[in-house]
Biotite code that builds the C-alpha atoms (Angstrom):
import biotite.structure as struc

atoms = struc.array([
    struc.Atom([86.934, -89.942, -29.883], chain_id="A", res_id=1, res_name="MET", atom_name="CA", element="C"),
    struc.Atom([85.561, -92.959, -31.800], chain_id="A", res_id=2, res_name="THR", atom_name="CA", element="C"),
    struc.Atom([86.054, -96.927, -31.277], chain_id="A", res_id=3, res_name="ALA", atom_name="CA", element="C"),
    struc.Atom([89.426, -96.050, -34.342], chain_id="A", res_id=4, res_name="GLU", atom_name="CA", element="C"),
    struc.Atom([91.169, -93.307, -32.249], chain_id="A", res_id=5, res_name="GLY", atom_name="CA", element="C"),
    struc.Atom([89.927, -90.863, -34.493], chain_id="A", res_id=6, res_name="LEU", atom_name="CA", element="C"),
    struc.Atom([88.419, -87.265, -33.210], chain_id="A", res_id=7, res_name="TYR", atom_name="CA", element="C"),
    struc.Atom([85.960, -85.687, -35.393], chain_id="A", res_id=8, res_name="ARG", atom_name="CA", element="C"),
    struc.Atom([82.803, -83.183, -35.107], chain_id="A", res_id=9, res_name="ILE", atom_name="CA", element="C"),
    struc.Atom([80.828, -84.864, -37.808], chain_id="A", res_id=10, res_name="THR", atom_name="CA", element="C"),
    struc.Atom([81.331, -87.832, -39.565], chain_id="A", res_id=11, res_name="GLU", atom_name="CA", element="C"),
    struc.Atom([82.661, -86.060, -43.113], chain_id="A", res_id=12, res_name="LYS", atom_name="CA", element="C"),
    struc.Atom([86.194, -85.962, -41.229], chain_id="A", res_id=13, res_name="LYS", atom_name="CA", element="C"),
    struc.Atom([88.205, -87.576, -38.975], chain_id="A", res_id=14, res_name="ALA", atom_name="CA", element="C"),
    struc.Atom([91.900, -86.966, -37.104], chain_id="A", res_id=15, res_name="PHE", atom_name="CA", element="C"),
    struc.Atom([93.728, -88.673, -35.742], chain_id="A", res_id=16, res_name="LYS", atom_name="CA", element="C"),
    struc.Atom([94.818, -85.882, -33.023], chain_id="A", res_id=17, res_name="GLY", atom_name="CA", element="C"),
    struc.Atom([92.935, -82.876, -31.132], chain_id="A", res_id=18, res_name="LEU", atom_name="CA", element="C"),
    struc.Atom([95.373, -80.612, -32.835], chain_id="A", res_id=19, res_name="VAL", atom_name="CA", element="C"),
    struc.Atom([95.368, -81.332, -36.345], chain_id="A", res_id=20, res_name="GLU", atom_name="CA", element="C"),
    struc.Atom([91.125, -80.613, -36.136], chain_id="A", res_id=21, res_name="LEU", atom_name="CA", element="C"),
    struc.Atom([90.974, -77.594, -34.079], chain_id="A", res_id=22, res_name="VAL", atom_name="CA", element="C"),
    struc.Atom([94.089, -77.377, -36.494], chain_id="A", res_id=23, res_name="GLU", atom_name="CA", element="C"),
    struc.Atom([92.072, -78.049, -39.681], chain_id="A", res_id=24, res_name="PHE", atom_name="CA", element="C"),
    struc.Atom([89.492, -75.835, -38.312], chain_id="A", res_id=25, res_name="TYR", atom_name="CA", element="C"),
    struc.Atom([90.505, -72.614, -37.529], chain_id="A", res_id=26, res_name="GLN", atom_name="CA", element="C"),
    struc.Atom([91.780, -72.898, -41.793], chain_id="A", res_id=27, res_name="ARG", atom_name="CA", element="C"),
    struc.Atom([88.192, -74.512, -42.844], chain_id="A", res_id=28, res_name="ASN", atom_name="CA", element="C"),
    struc.Atom([84.969, -73.175, -41.508], chain_id="A", res_id=29, res_name="SER", atom_name="CA", element="C"),
    struc.Atom([82.817, -75.109, -39.694], chain_id="A", res_id=30, res_name="LEU", atom_name="CA", element="C"),
    struc.Atom([79.727, -75.128, -41.667], chain_id="A", res_id=31, res_name="LYS", atom_name="CA", element="C"),
    struc.Atom([79.756, -79.317, -43.037], chain_id="A", res_id=32, res_name="ASP", atom_name="CA", element="C"),
    struc.Atom([79.637, -79.360, -39.507], chain_id="A", res_id=33, res_name="CYS", atom_name="CA", element="C"),
    struc.Atom([76.903, -76.686, -38.493], chain_id="A", res_id=34, res_name="PHE", atom_name="CA", element="C"),
    struc.Atom([75.125, -75.429, -41.001], chain_id="A", res_id=35, res_name="LYS", atom_name="CA", element="C"),
    struc.Atom([74.648, -71.897, -39.706], chain_id="A", res_id=36, res_name="ALA", atom_name="CA", element="C"),
    struc.Atom([78.308, -71.497, -38.650], chain_id="A", res_id=37, res_name="LEU", atom_name="CA", element="C"),
    struc.Atom([80.192, -70.264, -41.592], chain_id="A", res_id=38, res_name="ASP", atom_name="CA", element="C"),
    struc.Atom([83.340, -69.194, -39.550], chain_id="A", res_id=39, res_name="THR", atom_name="CA", element="C"),
    struc.Atom([86.144, -70.643, -38.802], chain_id="A", res_id=40, res_name="VAL", atom_name="CA", element="C"),
    struc.Atom([87.911, -70.531, -35.099], chain_id="A", res_id=41, res_name="LEU", atom_name="CA", element="C"),
    struc.Atom([88.869, -68.107, -33.826], chain_id="A", res_id=42, res_name="GLN", atom_name="CA", element="C"),
    struc.Atom([89.795, -67.761, -30.616], chain_id="A", res_id=43, res_name="PHE", atom_name="CA", element="C"),
    struc.Atom([91.266, -70.761, -27.999], chain_id="A", res_id=44, res_name="PRO", atom_name="CA", element="C"),
    struc.Atom([87.406, -71.975, -25.237], chain_id="A", res_id=45, res_name="PHE", atom_name="CA", element="C"),
    struc.Atom([90.149, -72.200, -22.954], chain_id="A", res_id=46, res_name="LYS", atom_name="CA", element="C"),
    struc.Atom([93.215, -70.024, -22.573], chain_id="A", res_id=47, res_name="GLU", atom_name="CA", element="C"),
    struc.Atom([96.398, -71.786, -20.362], chain_id="A", res_id=48, res_name="PRO", atom_name="CA", element="C"),
    struc.Atom([96.717, -71.653, -17.627], chain_id="A", res_id=49, res_name="GLU", atom_name="CA", element="C"),
    struc.Atom([100.239, -69.449, -16.626], chain_id="A", res_id=50, res_name="HIS", atom_name="CA", element="C"),
    struc.Atom([100.609, -66.428, -14.697], chain_id="A", res_id=51, res_name="ARG", atom_name="CA", element="C"),
    struc.Atom([100.125, -62.821, -16.126], chain_id="A", res_id=52, res_name="VAL", atom_name="CA", element="C"),
    struc.Atom([103.165, -61.978, -15.208], chain_id="A", res_id=53, res_name="SER", atom_name="CA", element="C"),
    struc.Atom([104.723, -63.988, -16.933], chain_id="A", res_id=54, res_name="ALA", atom_name="CA", element="C"),
    struc.Atom([103.587, -62.244, -20.341], chain_id="A", res_id=55, res_name="VAL", atom_name="CA", element="C"),
    struc.Atom([105.409, -60.788, -22.614], chain_id="A", res_id=56, res_name="ARG", atom_name="CA", element="C"),
    struc.Atom([103.026, -57.910, -23.419], chain_id="A", res_id=57, res_name="TYR", atom_name="CA", element="C"),
    struc.Atom([103.458, -55.093, -25.800], chain_id="A", res_id=58, res_name="PHE", atom_name="CA", element="C"),
    struc.Atom([101.944, -51.687, -24.955], chain_id="A", res_id=59, res_name="GLY", atom_name="CA", element="C"),
    struc.Atom([99.475, -50.392, -22.508], chain_id="A", res_id=60, res_name="SER", atom_name="CA", element="C"),
    struc.Atom([96.459, -48.896, -23.736], chain_id="A", res_id=61, res_name="ALA", atom_name="CA", element="C"),
    struc.Atom([93.648, -46.702, -21.836], chain_id="A", res_id=62, res_name="LYS", atom_name="CA", element="C"),
    struc.Atom([90.265, -47.194, -21.881], chain_id="A", res_id=63, res_name="VAL", atom_name="CA", element="C"),
    struc.Atom([88.070, -44.936, -23.634], chain_id="A", res_id=64, res_name="ARG", atom_name="CA", element="C"),
    struc.Atom([84.996, -46.460, -23.760], chain_id="A", res_id=65, res_name="TYR", atom_name="CA", element="C"),
    struc.Atom([83.319, -48.278, -20.746], chain_id="A", res_id=66, res_name="ASP", atom_name="CA", element="C"),
    struc.Atom([82.496, -52.472, -22.751], chain_id="A", res_id=67, res_name="PHE", atom_name="CA", element="C"),
    struc.Atom([80.364, -55.424, -21.182], chain_id="A", res_id=68, res_name="CYS", atom_name="CA", element="C"),
    struc.Atom([81.966, -58.484, -21.453], chain_id="A", res_id=69, res_name="ALA", atom_name="CA", element="C"),
    struc.Atom([79.101, -59.963, -24.058], chain_id="A", res_id=70, res_name="ARG", atom_name="CA", element="C"),
    struc.Atom([81.236, -63.766, -22.714], chain_id="A", res_id=71, res_name="ASP", atom_name="CA", element="C"),
    struc.Atom([84.031, -65.485, -20.869], chain_id="A", res_id=72, res_name="ARG", atom_name="CA", element="C"),
    struc.Atom([86.823, -64.673, -23.366], chain_id="A", res_id=73, res_name="THR", atom_name="CA", element="C"),
    struc.Atom([85.907, -60.873, -23.784], chain_id="A", res_id=74, res_name="GLU", atom_name="CA", element="C"),
    struc.Atom([87.347, -58.310, -20.953], chain_id="A", res_id=75, res_name="LEU", atom_name="CA", element="C"),
    struc.Atom([84.949, -56.023, -19.171], chain_id="A", res_id=76, res_name="THR", atom_name="CA", element="C"),
    struc.Atom([86.528, -52.179, -19.549], chain_id="A", res_id=77, res_name="LEU", atom_name="CA", element="C"),
    struc.Atom([85.769, -48.999, -17.649], chain_id="A", res_id=78, res_name="LYS", atom_name="CA", element="C"),
    struc.Atom([86.979, -45.881, -19.011], chain_id="A", res_id=79, res_name="GLU", atom_name="CA", element="C"),
    struc.Atom([90.247, -44.720, -18.033], chain_id="A", res_id=80, res_name="GLY", atom_name="CA", element="C"),
    struc.Atom([91.346, -47.510, -16.903], chain_id="A", res_id=81, res_name="ASP", atom_name="CA", element="C"),
    struc.Atom([94.566, -48.816, -18.485], chain_id="A", res_id=82, res_name="VAL", atom_name="CA", element="C"),
    struc.Atom([95.552, -52.141, -19.894], chain_id="A", res_id=83, res_name="ILE", atom_name="CA", element="C"),
    struc.Atom([98.017, -54.431, -21.065], chain_id="A", res_id=84, res_name="ARG", atom_name="CA", element="C"),
    struc.Atom([98.491, -55.342, -24.382], chain_id="A", res_id=85, res_name="ILE", atom_name="CA", element="C"),
    struc.Atom([99.240, -58.464, -25.066], chain_id="A", res_id=86, res_name="LEU", atom_name="CA", element="C"),
    struc.Atom([98.155, -59.511, -29.142], chain_id="A", res_id=87, res_name="SER", atom_name="CA", element="C"),
    struc.Atom([96.800, -57.557, -31.716], chain_id="A", res_id=88, res_name="LYS", atom_name="CA", element="C"),
    struc.Atom([96.609, -60.941, -33.899], chain_id="A", res_id=89, res_name="LYS", atom_name="CA", element="C"),
    struc.Atom([92.885, -63.150, -33.452], chain_id="A", res_id=90, res_name="GLY", atom_name="CA", element="C"),
    struc.Atom([89.381, -61.364, -35.347], chain_id="A", res_id=91, res_name="HIS", atom_name="CA", element="C"),
    struc.Atom([90.692, -57.970, -37.387], chain_id="A", res_id=92, res_name="PRO", atom_name="CA", element="C"),
    struc.Atom([90.046, -55.280, -34.528], chain_id="A", res_id=93, res_name="GLY", atom_name="CA", element="C"),
    struc.Atom([90.060, -57.321, -31.775], chain_id="A", res_id=94, res_name="TRP", atom_name="CA", element="C"),
    struc.Atom([93.226, -56.640, -28.891], chain_id="A", res_id=95, res_name="TRP", atom_name="CA", element="C"),
    struc.Atom([94.036, -59.357, -26.091], chain_id="A", res_id=96, res_name="LYS", atom_name="CA", element="C"),
    struc.Atom([95.187, -58.588, -23.552], chain_id="A", res_id=97, res_name="GLY", atom_name="CA", element="C"),
    struc.Atom([95.329, -57.876, -19.930], chain_id="A", res_id=98, res_name="GLU", atom_name="CA", element="C"),
    struc.Atom([93.534, -55.752, -16.602], chain_id="A", res_id=99, res_name="ILE", atom_name="CA", element="C"),
    struc.Atom([92.981, -56.732, -13.261], chain_id="A", res_id=100, res_name="TYR", atom_name="CA", element="C"),
    struc.Atom([94.263, -59.748, -13.964], chain_id="A", res_id=101, res_name="GLY", atom_name="CA", element="C"),
    struc.Atom([92.187, -61.295, -15.667], chain_id="A", res_id=102, res_name="ARG", atom_name="CA", element="C"),
    struc.Atom([93.285, -62.190, -19.392], chain_id="A", res_id=103, res_name="VAL", atom_name="CA", element="C"),
    struc.Atom([90.518, -61.595, -22.590], chain_id="A", res_id=104, res_name="GLY", atom_name="CA", element="C"),
    struc.Atom([89.532, -60.148, -25.763], chain_id="A", res_id=105, res_name="TRP", atom_name="CA", element="C"),
    struc.Atom([88.749, -56.482, -26.091], chain_id="A", res_id=106, res_name="PHE", atom_name="CA", element="C"),
    struc.Atom([87.649, -53.636, -29.149], chain_id="A", res_id=107, res_name="PRO", atom_name="CA", element="C"),
    struc.Atom([91.141, -51.650, -30.203], chain_id="A", res_id=108, res_name="ALA", atom_name="CA", element="C"),
    struc.Atom([88.408, -48.919, -31.118], chain_id="A", res_id=109, res_name="ASN", atom_name="CA", element="C"),
    struc.Atom([87.365, -48.660, -26.888], chain_id="A", res_id=110, res_name="TYR", atom_name="CA", element="C"),
    struc.Atom([91.550, -47.856, -26.630], chain_id="A", res_id=111, res_name="VAL", atom_name="CA", element="C"),
    struc.Atom([93.861, -45.516, -27.158], chain_id="A", res_id=112, res_name="GLU", atom_name="CA", element="C"),
    struc.Atom([97.381, -47.214, -27.628], chain_id="A", res_id=113, res_name="GLU", atom_name="CA", element="C"),
    struc.Atom([99.921, -45.439, -25.460], chain_id="A", res_id=114, res_name="ASP", atom_name="CA", element="C"),
    struc.Atom([102.483, -45.079, -27.367], chain_id="A", res_id=115, res_name="TYR", atom_name="CA", element="C"),
    struc.Atom([105.274, -43.410, -24.084], chain_id="A", res_id=116, res_name="SER", atom_name="CA", element="C"),
    struc.Atom([107.041, -46.952, -23.436], chain_id="A", res_id=117, res_name="GLU", atom_name="CA", element="C"),
    struc.Atom([107.920, -47.225, -27.316], chain_id="A", res_id=118, res_name="TYR", atom_name="CA", element="C"),
    struc.Atom([110.063, -44.494, -26.358], chain_id="A", res_id=119, res_name="CYS", atom_name="CA", element="C"),
])
C-alpha cells in the first residue's frame, strides 16, 4: 500500500482497494507488471478458511489416473479415489474438488463423473 492509501503492483496503475486490484487483474493481463507473465489472475493463492462439510458440491467423480499435484492449489489423486466436485468453473479443463478434507484443483480428464447422484 502506498502512502496515499492506494494499492499497486506497478507504478502504472493504482487502486483504492485490494479487491479492485484483484478484480482488474482477473480481467486484464499481468504482462504490464511482469513481462513474461501474459495471463490473468485465475486462482486464489489461499482459499478462505471454511469447513469442507458445509460446502455445497455438484456431484462426485471416480479418479481414472494418478495425478501428482504441482503446487498447493492442486490436489493429488490416486486411481480409484472418489472426489467431490465443488466447481467446474475456472481454467478450462480444471475442476475444483474435495478429497480427504483437502480442497483444490484437478484435471477434469483424469476423472469419470458419477451421474447416479443426479437421478
